[in-house]
C-alpha beads as a LAMMPS data file, in Angstrom:
LAMMPS data file: protein, C-alpha beads

194 atoms
193 bonds

1 atom types
1 bond types

-500.0 500.0 xlo xhi
-500.0 500.0 ylo yhi
-500.0 500.0 zlo zhi

Masses

1 110.0

Atoms # bond

1 1 1 20.064 -385.027 -34.058
2 1 1 21.910 -385.702 -30.694
3 1 1 20.082 -382.645 -29.219
4 1 1 16.674 -384.094 -30.187
5 1 1 17.669 -387.530 -28.869
6 1 1 18.714 -386.013 -25.499
7 1 1 15.437 -384.167 -25.352
8 1 1 13.353 -387.073 -26.114
9 1 1 15.312 -389.188 -23.573
10 1 1 14.810 -386.466 -20.902
11 1 1 11.039 -386.293 -21.684
12 1 1 10.868 -390.115 -21.505
13 1 1 12.531 -390.025 -18.214
14 1 1 10.215 -387.388 -16.689
15 1 1 7.288 -389.237 -17.946
16 1 1 8.447 -392.553 -16.405
17 1 1 9.327 -390.808 -13.250
18 1 1 5.839 -389.205 -13.046
19 1 1 4.298 -392.606 -13.864
20 1 1 6.149 -394.326 -11.079
21 1 1 5.379 -391.591 -8.638
22 1 1 1.974 -391.622 -9.215
23 1 1 1.672 -395.457 -9.191
24 1 1 3.434 -395.222 -5.688
25 1 1 1.102 -392.610 -4.590
26 1 1 -2.029 -394.704 -5.696
27 1 1 -0.649 -397.743 -3.933
28 1 1 -0.405 -395.802 -0.691
29 1 1 -3.884 -394.416 -0.779
30 1 1 -5.314 -397.825 -1.802
31 1 1 -8.861 -398.815 -3.015
32 1 1 -11.246 -396.586 -4.711
33 1 1 -9.502 -393.488 -3.973
34 1 1 -6.393 -395.053 -5.657
35 1 1 -8.459 -395.978 -8.836
36 1 1 -9.411 -392.312 -9.000
37 1 1 -5.986 -391.156 -8.534
38 1 1 -4.878 -393.915 -10.986
39 1 1 -7.413 -392.549 -13.571
40 1 1 -6.212 -389.002 -12.928
41 1 1 -2.578 -389.928 -13.323
42 1 1 -3.396 -391.692 -16.711
43 1 1 -5.222 -388.397 -17.726
44 1 1 -2.149 -386.492 -16.800
45 1 1 0.107 -388.946 -18.674
46 1 1 -2.115 -388.843 -21.756
47 1 1 -2.028 -384.802 -21.475
48 1 1 1.848 -385.096 -21.252
49 1 1 2.006 -387.420 -24.365
50 1 1 -0.246 -385.167 -26.232
51 1 1 1.530 -382.045 -25.117
52 1 1 4.801 -383.561 -25.788
53 1 1 3.796 -384.687 -29.351
54 1 1 2.588 -381.135 -29.919
55 1 1 5.941 -379.667 -28.497
56 1 1 7.894 -382.207 -30.602
57 1 1 5.980 -381.164 -33.804
58 1 1 6.457 -377.618 -32.978
59 1 1 10.214 -378.230 -32.287
60 1 1 10.464 -380.041 -35.518
61 1 1 8.507 -377.794 -38.035
62 1 1 8.574 -374.399 -36.316
63 1 1 12.181 -373.544 -37.059
64 1 1 11.825 -374.223 -40.724
65 1 1 8.514 -372.285 -40.691
66 1 1 9.956 -369.360 -38.872
67 1 1 13.146 -369.458 -40.777
68 1 1 11.110 -369.314 -44.026
69 1 1 9.028 -366.387 -42.603
70 1 1 12.116 -364.665 -41.313
71 1 1 13.681 -365.002 -45.028
72 1 1 10.659 -363.588 -46.479
73 1 1 10.567 -360.695 -44.279
74 1 1 14.208 -360.119 -44.722
75 1 1 13.832 -360.268 -48.541
76 1 1 10.896 -357.744 -48.224
77 1 1 12.839 -355.397 -46.005
78 1 1 15.617 -355.620 -48.443
79 1 1 13.189 -354.792 -51.509
80 1 1 11.719 -351.953 -49.502
81 1 1 15.171 -350.633 -48.714
82 1 1 16.103 -350.708 -52.484
83 1 1 12.692 -349.256 -53.458
84 1 1 13.257 -346.398 -50.933
85 1 1 16.768 -345.693 -52.217
86 1 1 15.279 -345.573 -55.789
87 1 1 12.645 -343.380 -54.631
88 1 1 15.087 -341.058 -52.786
89 1 1 17.272 -340.938 -55.770
90 1 1 14.288 -339.845 -58.073
91 1 1 13.391 -337.299 -55.627
92 1 1 16.813 -335.717 -55.503
93 1 1 16.958 -335.858 -59.254
94 1 1 13.547 -334.077 -59.502
95 1 1 14.548 -331.579 -56.939
96 1 1 17.798 -330.855 -58.945
97 1 1 15.798 -330.451 -62.022
98 1 1 13.234 -328.144 -60.288
99 1 1 16.087 -326.249 -58.902
100 1 1 17.587 -325.890 -62.451
101 1 1 14.203 -325.031 -63.942
102 1 1 14.422 -321.264 -63.693
103 1 1 17.978 -321.468 -65.488
104 1 1 16.526 -323.700 -68.271
105 1 1 13.480 -321.537 -68.903
106 1 1 16.020 -318.438 -69.212
107 1 1 18.087 -320.447 -71.463
108 1 1 15.149 -321.532 -73.576
109 1 1 13.737 -318.025 -73.522
110 1 1 17.202 -316.391 -74.798
111 1 1 17.444 -319.307 -77.461
112 1 1 13.956 -318.452 -78.709
113 1 1 14.873 -314.701 -78.827
114 1 1 17.971 -315.348 -80.757
115 1 1 16.239 -317.599 -83.149
116 1 1 13.384 -315.149 -83.682
117 1 1 15.813 -312.307 -84.234
118 1 1 17.734 -314.540 -86.693
119 1 1 14.363 -315.449 -88.421
120 1 1 13.217 -311.746 -88.720
121 1 1 16.775 -310.902 -90.234
122 1 1 16.343 -313.713 -92.771
123 1 1 12.821 -312.667 -93.605
124 1 1 14.083 -309.105 -94.096
125 1 1 16.955 -310.262 -96.530
126 1 1 14.436 -312.454 -98.302
127 1 1 12.078 -309.547 -98.622
128 1 1 14.846 -307.256 -99.862
129 1 1 15.909 -309.800 -102.335
130 1 1 12.264 -310.235 -103.513
131 1 1 11.795 -306.352 -103.673
132 1 1 14.963 -306.073 -105.714
133 1 1 13.773 -308.934 -108.057
134 1 1 10.329 -307.250 -108.549
135 1 1 11.878 -303.838 -109.072
136 1 1 14.198 -305.398 -111.767
137 1 1 11.265 -307.321 -113.490
138 1 1 9.194 -304.070 -113.308
139 1 1 11.917 -302.080 -114.930
140 1 1 12.339 -304.749 -117.564
141 1 1 8.540 -304.720 -118.252
142 1 1 8.498 -300.893 -118.458
143 1 1 11.467 -300.755 -120.743
144 1 1 9.798 -303.442 -122.871
145 1 1 6.550 -301.484 -122.908
146 1 1 8.479 -298.498 -123.773
147 1 1 10.292 -300.203 -126.681
148 1 1 6.909 -301.481 -127.942
149 1 1 5.263 -298.091 -127.659
150 1 1 7.980 -296.454 -129.523
151 1 1 7.825 -298.997 -132.235
152 1 1 4.075 -298.519 -132.427
153 1 1 4.435 -294.778 -132.466
154 1 1 6.971 -295.164 -135.341
155 1 1 4.587 -297.400 -137.187
156 1 1 1.746 -295.053 -136.629
157 1 1 3.856 -291.919 -137.625
158 1 1 4.943 -293.972 -140.830
159 1 1 1.283 -294.950 -141.697
160 1 1 0.290 -291.319 -141.251
161 1 1 3.165 -290.025 -143.390
162 1 1 2.147 -292.566 -146.081
163 1 1 -1.553 -291.582 -145.706
164 1 1 -0.816 -288.051 -145.945
165 1 1 1.636 -288.355 -148.788
166 1 1 -0.900 -290.433 -150.680
167 1 1 -3.625 -287.804 -150.046
168 1 1 -1.159 -285.253 -151.183
169 1 1 -0.229 -287.224 -154.375
170 1 1 -3.912 -287.822 -155.258
171 1 1 -4.557 -284.074 -154.925
172 1 1 -1.510 -283.014 -156.845
173 1 1 -0.898 -285.886 -159.206
174 1 1 -3.293 -285.014 -162.284
175 1 1 -3.206 -286.547 -165.556
176 1 1 -0.897 -283.987 -167.033
177 1 1 1.481 -284.416 -164.008
178 1 1 1.569 -288.113 -164.594
179 1 1 2.304 -287.753 -168.342
180 1 1 5.094 -285.284 -167.550
181 1 1 6.543 -287.730 -164.945
182 1 1 6.390 -290.665 -167.415
183 1 1 8.126 -288.801 -170.047
184 1 1 10.874 -287.585 -167.867
185 1 1 11.331 -291.079 -166.576
186 1 1 11.510 -292.547 -170.247
187 1 1 14.197 -289.657 -171.094
188 1 1 16.219 -290.569 -168.034
189 1 1 16.110 -294.177 -169.341
190 1 1 17.322 -293.240 -172.713
191 1 1 20.374 -291.480 -171.540
192 1 1 21.666 -294.515 -169.487
193 1 1 23.810 -297.153 -171.061
194 1 1 22.444 -300.720 -171.461

Bonds

1 1 1 2
2 1 2 3
3 1 3 4
4 1 4 5
5 1 5 6
6 1 6 7
7 1 7 8
8 1 8 9
9 1 9 10
10 1 10 11
11 1 11 12
12 1 12 13
13 1 13 14
14 1 14 15
15 1 15 16
16 1 16 17
17 1 17 18
18 1 18 19
19 1 19 20
20 1 20 21
21 1 21 22
22 1 22 23
23 1 23 24
24 1 24 25
25 1 25 26
26 1 26 27
27 1 27 28
28 1 28 29
29 1 29 30
30 1 30 31
31 1 31 32
32 1 32 33
33 1 33 34
34 1 34 35
35 1 35 36
36 1 36 37
37 1 37 38
38 1 38 39
39 1 39 40
40 1 40 41
41 1 41 42
42 1 42 43
43 1 43 44
44 1 44 45
45 1 45 46
46 1 46 47
47 1 47 48
48 1 48 49
49 1 49 50
50 1 50 51
51 1 51 52
52 1 52 53
53 1 53 54
54 1 54 55
55 1 55 56
56 1 56 57
57 1 57 58
58 1 58 59
59 1 59 60
60 1 60 61
61 1 61 62
62 1 62 63
63 1 63 64
64 1 64 65
65 1 65 66
66 1 66 67
67 1 67 68
68 1 68 69
69 1 69 70
70 1 70 71
71 1 71 72
72 1 72 73
73 1 73 74
74 1 74 75
75 1 75 76
76 1 76 77
77 1 77 78
78 1 78 79
79 1 79 80
80 1 80 81
81 1 81 82
82 1 82 83
83 1 83 84
84 1 84 85
85 1 85 86
86 1 86 87
87 1 87 88
88 1 88 89
89 1 89 90
90 1 90 91
91 1 91 92
92 1 92 93
93 1 93 94
94 1 94 95
95 1 95 96
96 1 96 97
97 1 97 98
98 1 98 99
99 1 99 100
100 1 100 101
101 1 101 102
102 1 102 103
103 1 103 104
104 1 104 105
105 1 105 106
106 1 106 107
107 1 107 108
108 1 108 109
109 1 109 110
110 1 110 111
111 1 111 112
112 1 112 113
113 1 113 114
114 1 114 115
115 1 115 116
116 1 116 117
117 1 117 118
118 1 118 119
119 1 119 120
120 1 120 121
121 1 121 122
122 1 122 123
123 1 123 124
124 1 124 125
125 1 125 126
126 1 126 127
127 1 127 128
128 1 128 129
129 1 129 130
130 1 130 131
131 1 131 132
132 1 132 133
133 1 133 134
134 1 134 135
135 1 135 136
136 1 136 137
137 1 137 138
138 1 138 139
139 1 139 140
140 1 140 141
141 1 141 142
142 1 142 143
143 1 143 144
144 1 144 145
145 1 145 146
146 1 146 147
147 1 147 148
148 1 148 149
149 1 149 150
150 1 150 151
151 1 151 152
152 1 152 153
153 1 153 154
154 1 154 155
155 1 155 156
156 1 156 157
157 1 157 158
158 1 158 159
159 1 159 160
160 1 160 161
161 1 161 162
162 1 162 163
163 1 163 164
164 1 164 165
165 1 165 166
166 1 166 167
167 1 167 168
168 1 168 169
169 1 169 170
170 1 170 171
171 1 171 172
172 1 172 173
173 1 173 174
174 1 174 175
175 1 175 176
176 1 176 177
177 1 177 178
178 1 178 179
179 1 179 180
180 1 180 181
181 1 181 182
182 1 182 183
183 1 183 184
184 1 184 185
185 1 185 186
186 1 186 187
187 1 187 188
188 1 188 189
189 1 189 190
190 1 190 191
191 1 191 192
192 1 192 193
193 1 193 194
């Protein structure tokens, strides 16, 4: 505040000195020329007052305005610096990843080859197991079919034997043969104890 008071006092003293000088100058010249000079002096005084008011407003308001603008610019510079640092970090990270890309691709390729080899082996084992199961099932089915065919063959052989025996019996069994058989049977029963 004391600085502003000193500036105001200095400006007032300059204006007063200017006014007194012009008044003295107007008195020396006198008359109409003095009136013109006085009018011109008042114009200059009016100009000085307006200019002083404008300067006073600028000195009063400009520092705050410039300080606020300087802080905004400083803040923007700080943000831009941090954004640049973040962008630089991302760039370095991307460059590192790009440099390691060939290595990662090679690792992925070898991993995929190992996995495919393991999958092929697993499929081979599953196929062998399925083939063994199919072979065992086929063998069991063949054995079952063989047993069924043997039983059917035995049944057919038995039927053919019975049919052959029946036809032979019908040819050879005459009424006389039947009577002889029955009499033999009855004689064998008589000799048995009850």
